[in-house]
Each structure stands twice: as structure tokens, then as C-alpha cells.
VMD Tcl script that builds the backbone (N, CA, C; Angstrom):
set m [mol new atoms 192]
animate dup $m
set s [atomselect $m all]
$s set {name element resname resid chain x y z} {
  {N N VAL 1 A 55.974 46.452 -52.692}
  {CA C VAL 1 A 56.062 45.122 -53.573}
  {C C VAL 1 A 56.479 44.480 -52.332}
  {N N HIS 2 A 55.195 43.149 -53.156}
  {CA C HIS 2 A 55.631 41.428 -51.838}
  {C C HIS 2 A 55.601 40.333 -52.238}
  {N N LEU 3 A 56.896 39.546 -52.989}
  {CA C LEU 3 A 57.177 38.450 -53.442}
  {C C LEU 3 A 57.382 37.588 -53.299}
  {N N ASP 4 A 55.727 36.109 -54.177}
  {CA C ASP 4 A 56.151 35.314 -53.156}
  {C C ASP 4 A 56.651 34.656 -54.119}
  {N N LEU 5 A 57.520 33.562 -53.722}
  {CA C LEU 5 A 58.744 32.898 -54.604}
  {C C LEU 5 A 58.148 31.426 -54.134}
  {N N LYS 6 A 56.917 31.011 -55.629}
  {CA C LYS 6 A 57.013 29.812 -54.966}
  {C C LYS 6 A 58.277 28.325 -56.405}
  {N N VAL 7 A 59.318 28.541 -54.912}
  {CA C VAL 7 A 60.657 27.050 -55.682}
  {C C VAL 7 A 59.775 25.780 -54.894}
  {N N GLY 8 A 58.748 25.652 -54.836}
  {CA C GLY 8 A 58.307 24.588 -53.649}
  {C C GLY 8 A 57.211 23.011 -54.321}
  {N N GLY 9 A 56.988 23.863 -55.968}
  {CA C GLY 9 A 56.295 23.342 -56.721}
  {C C GLY 9 A 55.026 23.129 -56.367}
  {N N GLY 10 A 54.562 23.571 -55.213}
  {CA C GLY 10 A 53.050 23.966 -55.198}
  {C C GLY 10 A 52.523 22.340 -53.793}
  {N N ARG 11 A 50.690 22.331 -53.838}
  {CA C ARG 11 A 50.661 21.706 -53.248}
  {C C ARG 11 A 49.833 20.164 -53.049}
  {N N GLY 12 A 50.844 20.417 -54.822}
  {CA C GLY 12 A 50.403 19.153 -55.187}
  {C C GLY 12 A 51.701 18.569 -54.629}
  {N N VAL 13 A 52.938 18.428 -54.111}
  {CA C VAL 13 A 53.928 17.886 -54.420}
  {C C VAL 13 A 53.744 17.638 -52.174}
  {N N PRO 14 A 54.482 17.153 -51.854}
  {CA C PRO 14 A 54.346 16.433 -50.421}
  {C C PRO 14 A 55.355 17.628 -49.964}
  {N N LEU 15 A 54.352 18.040 -48.470}
  {CA C LEU 15 A 55.278 18.604 -47.366}
  {C C LEU 15 A 56.275 18.961 -46.794}
  {N N ALA 16 A 57.403 17.516 -47.237}
  {CA C ALA 16 A 58.571 17.470 -46.733}
  {C C ALA 16 A 59.377 17.418 -47.639}
  {N N LEU 17 A 58.725 17.355 -49.659}
  {CA C LEU 17 A 59.470 17.477 -50.079}
  {C C LEU 17 A 59.922 18.765 -50.526}
  {N N ARG 18 A 58.440 20.249 -50.565}
  {CA C ARG 18 A 58.205 21.180 -50.808}
  {C C ARG 18 A 58.851 22.044 -49.093}
  {N N ARG 19 A 59.221 21.342 -48.790}
  {CA C ARG 19 A 60.334 21.858 -47.349}
  {C C ARG 19 A 61.781 21.953 -47.635}
  {N N GLU 20 A 62.276 20.246 -48.595}
  {CA C GLU 20 A 63.811 20.480 -48.571}
  {C C GLU 20 A 63.621 21.333 -49.938}
  {N N ARG 21 A 62.770 21.288 -50.301}
  {CA C ARG 21 A 62.900 22.192 -51.398}
  {C C ARG 21 A 63.259 23.955 -51.154}
  {N N VAL 22 A 62.732 24.287 -50.527}
  {CA C VAL 22 A 62.287 25.562 -50.231}
  {C C VAL 22 A 64.015 25.901 -49.389}
  {N N ASP 23 A 63.819 25.308 -48.098}
  {CA C ASP 23 A 65.533 24.837 -47.802}
  {C C ASP 23 A 66.987 25.479 -47.975}
  {N N GLY 24 A 66.496 24.398 -49.243}
  {CA C GLY 24 A 67.595 24.640 -50.061}
  {C C GLY 24 A 67.731 26.058 -50.875}
  {N N GLU 25 A 66.672 26.164 -51.208}
  {CA C GLU 25 A 67.328 28.240 -51.776}
  {C C GLU 25 A 67.091 29.147 -50.810}
  {N N VAL 26 A 66.831 28.951 -49.305}
  {CA C VAL 26 A 67.080 29.229 -48.530}
  {C C VAL 26 A 67.991 29.562 -48.505}
  {N N ALA 27 A 68.599 28.293 -48.075}
  {CA C ALA 27 A 70.178 27.824 -48.068}
  {C C ALA 27 A 71.495 28.990 -49.369}
  {N N ARG 28 A 70.501 29.285 -49.984}
  {CA C ARG 28 A 71.536 29.884 -51.751}
  {C C ARG 28 A 70.967 30.610 -51.833}
  {N N LEU 29 A 70.112 31.560 -50.829}
  {CA C LEU 29 A 69.806 32.756 -50.814}
  {C C LEU 29 A 71.122 33.677 -50.097}
  {N N THR 30 A 71.007 33.041 -48.685}
  {CA C THR 30 A 71.686 33.327 -47.266}
  {C C THR 30 A 72.810 33.636 -47.993}
  {N N SER 31 A 73.202 32.303 -48.095}
  {CA C SER 31 A 74.627 32.485 -48.571}
  {C C SER 31 A 75.053 33.712 -50.253}
  {N N LEU 32 A 74.488 34.354 -50.223}
  {CA C LEU 32 A 74.480 35.203 -51.282}
  {C C LEU 32 A 74.040 36.836 -50.382}
  {N N GLY 33 A 73.419 36.901 -48.968}
  {CA C GLY 33 A 73.572 37.945 -48.760}
  {C C GLY 33 A 71.535 38.339 -47.438}
  {N N ALA 34 A 70.933 37.594 -48.197}
  {CA C ALA 34 A 69.383 37.093 -47.495}
  {C C ALA 34 A 70.161 37.306 -46.918}
  {N N THR 35 A 68.894 38.005 -45.712}
  {CA C THR 35 A 68.634 37.356 -44.468}
  {C C THR 35 A 67.200 36.611 -43.948}
  {N N ILE 36 A 67.273 35.611 -43.493}
  {CA C ILE 36 A 65.744 35.417 -42.783}
  {C C ILE 36 A 64.812 36.077 -41.655}
  {N N LEU 37 A 63.726 35.872 -41.969}
  {CA C LEU 37 A 63.047 37.252 -40.520}
  {C C LEU 37 A 62.228 35.884 -39.924}
  {N N TYR 38 A 61.664 35.776 -40.773}
  {CA C TYR 38 A 60.827 33.916 -39.605}
  {C C TYR 38 A 59.681 33.391 -40.761}
  {N N THR 39 A 59.885 32.472 -40.186}
  {CA C THR 39 A 59.133 30.388 -40.805}
  {C C THR 39 A 58.431 30.925 -40.199}
  {N N MET 40 A 57.449 30.206 -41.639}
  {CA C MET 40 A 55.963 29.887 -41.418}
  {C C MET 40 A 55.223 28.760 -41.399}
  {N N ASP 41 A 55.495 27.912 -40.763}
  {CA C ASP 41 A 55.012 26.437 -40.362}
  {C C ASP 41 A 53.833 25.906 -40.451}
  {N N GLU 42 A 52.869 25.909 -40.627}
  {CA C GLU 42 A 51.266 25.650 -40.164}
  {C C GLU 42 A 50.909 23.790 -39.670}
  {N N PRO 43 A 51.285 23.999 -38.630}
  {CA C PRO 43 A 50.695 22.839 -37.972}
  {C C PRO 43 A 48.870 23.091 -38.240}
  {N N ASN 44 A 48.652 21.377 -38.125}
  {CA C ASN 44 A 46.815 20.783 -37.982}
  {C C ASN 44 A 46.483 20.555 -39.509}
  {N N GLY 45 A 47.778 19.478 -39.884}
  {CA C GLY 45 A 46.953 19.301 -40.973}
  {C C GLY 45 A 46.724 20.432 -42.747}
  {N N MET 46 A 47.834 22.536 -42.385}
  {CA C MET 46 A 47.054 23.648 -43.180}
  {C C MET 46 A 48.415 22.693 -44.746}
  {N N GLU 47 A 49.271 21.601 -43.357}
  {CA C GLU 47 A 50.875 21.767 -44.406}
  {C C GLU 47 A 50.924 23.429 -45.690}
  {N N TYR 48 A 51.172 24.250 -44.949}
  {CA C TYR 48 A 51.630 25.025 -45.150}
  {C C TYR 48 A 53.219 25.525 -44.722}
  {N N TYR 49 A 53.940 25.444 -45.752}
  {CA C TYR 49 A 55.365 26.005 -44.990}
  {C C TYR 49 A 56.017 27.339 -46.110}
  {N N ALA 50 A 56.804 27.878 -45.166}
  {CA C ALA 50 A 56.942 29.384 -45.876}
  {C C ALA 50 A 58.046 30.068 -45.483}
  {N N VAL 51 A 59.344 30.745 -45.840}
  {CA C VAL 51 A 60.751 31.690 -45.442}
  {C C VAL 51 A 59.931 32.246 -45.859}
  {N N VAL 52 A 60.087 33.900 -44.782}
  {CA C VAL 52 A 60.125 35.329 -44.788}
  {C C VAL 52 A 61.341 36.174 -44.658}
  {N N LEU 53 A 62.579 36.070 -46.236}
  {CA C LEU 53 A 63.442 36.931 -46.616}
  {C C LEU 53 A 63.646 38.241 -46.450}
  {N N GLN 54 A 64.826 38.678 -46.284}
  {CA C GLN 54 A 64.582 40.236 -46.834}
  {C C GLN 54 A 66.276 40.051 -47.563}
  {N N ASP 55 A 66.180 40.429 -48.237}
  {CA C ASP 55 A 67.226 40.825 -49.840}
  {C C ASP 55 A 68.061 41.949 -48.720}
  {N N PRO 56 A 69.694 41.986 -49.671}
  {CA C PRO 56 A 70.177 42.731 -48.707}
  {C C PRO 56 A 70.107 44.833 -48.421}
  {N N GLU 57 A 68.644 44.823 -49.108}
  {CA C GLU 57 A 68.836 46.328 -48.904}
  {C C GLU 57 A 67.117 46.268 -49.032}
  {N N GLY 58 A 66.275 45.613 -47.910}
  {CA C GLY 58 A 65.898 45.211 -47.188}
  {C C GLY 58 A 64.287 45.046 -47.533}
  {N N ASN 59 A 63.930 44.797 -48.777}
  {CA C ASN 59 A 63.642 44.237 -49.347}
  {C C ASN 59 A 62.488 42.902 -48.903}
  {N N GLU 60 A 61.449 42.687 -48.514}
  {CA C GLU 60 A 60.838 41.530 -47.682}
  {C C GLU 60 A 60.478 40.334 -49.157}
  {N N PHE 61 A 60.347 39.375 -49.293}
  {CA C PHE 61 A 59.956 38.557 -50.332}
  {C C PHE 61 A 59.722 37.322 -49.419}
  {N N CYS 62 A 58.990 36.455 -50.147}
  {CA C CYS 62 A 58.704 34.901 -49.375}
  {C C CYS 62 A 59.039 33.804 -49.873}
  {N N LEU 63 A 60.262 32.094 -49.939}
  {CA C LEU 63 A 59.655 31.431 -50.105}
  {C C LEU 63 A 59.118 30.397 -49.956}
  {N N VAL 64 A 58.278 29.752 -50.732}
  {CA C VAL 64 A 56.810 28.996 -50.229}
  {C C VAL 64 A 56.942 27.739 -51.301}
}
mol reanalyze $m
mol bondsrecalc $m
mol representation Tube
mol addrep $m
């Protein structure tokens, strides 16, 4: 199971605000033991931003 946790507010929210919300939650979760695996940042008008994390047990999940 792979979870996509929508913490940014969806595509109706401006990219800068979604990025701020996602990064804030990333900071909170990494302080609790999660590890950042990689960031998906789509330029060229796609306006997609997500961070893939791993919990302490090795499970991957995305914050979008």
C-alpha cells in the first residue's frame, strides 16, 4: 500500500502555498523520524509538487 497524503490543499490552491504546506508537514514528520527519499517538482506548467518520504519502518508515502 502506498499512501498519498494531500496536505497541500489540492490543485485549486496556488503552487507556492501548496509547497509551503507540504514543506511544513515534511519538517514535522522528519522531526518525528521520517526520511525524505526524493522530491517531485514538475516544472513546465505542470505545477505538481510532492515529497516522497519513508517512515521508520521503511514504508513509503507521499505528501502532495
